[in-house]
C-alpha angles and dihedrals in degrees: 000000000000092000091047091051091049092051090050092051091050089050091049092051091051092047093049090049090050092052092048093057100060089041093057091044093049091054095049113124113238115199109219098174135019135161145151094057131123089284089075124087123227117249094014113135111254095211105078095019123111119236120237086256119012142040127308120293113250135170140066112335107149088217095315110175137191110274093346133089113164088330092303099122128043103183124084096222100079146062113218127181126196115201110309122087118262126184115187125175138193136172134235123244089232134033115233110251148170116323094015134114121208121218119192120187131179136163110231113200091179141356132180111240124199128340125079095028095272120180106197119172145049128318129198124217142197120209094020123161106148148326132229130235091271092062095253119137124221118282096259096054121105126191103224100175145000126210122197131038102353124215109291090355123135099206144026112302150127133261124193139186123208089038091285090150135042109220111254093205141009106303093216126191120333092017126100126234094258097054120105124185128201100205090233127116101175116148141198089051141133112244122205123191125184132189126186109213097204097050107020091235113155139182135189118196132165134192084240095067107274111142116167139136149148145164121277138155115338125215102040106160096214114192109154147028144211133213111209143176103181124192096013099304118146129237127184108190138169138168102033113183136165120191138169130217116197121223117246108291122242087244091059093047090051091050091051087054093050092049091051091049092052091049091054091048090052094051092048092051092048089050091051093050092054097047 
């Protein structure tokens, strides 16, 4: 009985080890887009350049360069605009899919809030492949959400098409029904946006005190982004990263179940041996 118990314990340890491996792998963060890091070169045009992770930048840039706008910036880890509208787009290396959560982070040194209908921030797209020099994306692309200072908004917030978001407050005049504002204008700050593919749950937080969220449309296959400063607003942005974290795989869940079953069997045998 003792030898049988020893073998069972060894089997249990191996089973638990097997279940821990897929769990740790399933929770690994995968970066699917990254730019404005030390891999970029100051004064290089952004449109036509390839992000550190992601597909080539396209769109309307008016000569926008890494870390340099009319000589204003000197570092290579930022995108700074000065007055005129810029719309630059890039694609992810992986499309968001079932069982995944998207996390988008960027450090906003400045944004233009309210007045003039500005729309300064970062948008997420489905069906994205490229954009032309006029800042128009391909026909199959759809902007599903915007994070930053929404059109006509006077604070940090989100704005979503396709009912991606449920408004967190009364939209008010000049704002559409899918816009939600946080009432916070703190910059500089790091913004973090998350979206759960399976449920549509989303959050927006910043180190400056924004804390909002809700549940919108599930199943948005997000695969690209845009940085914009419409209607002459300014944005000073660095460290832009998108990553995905898969949910626990079915294999991992099965392994956990097996481990639990072995544990129960071990306890029953130990009880029988003592009685």
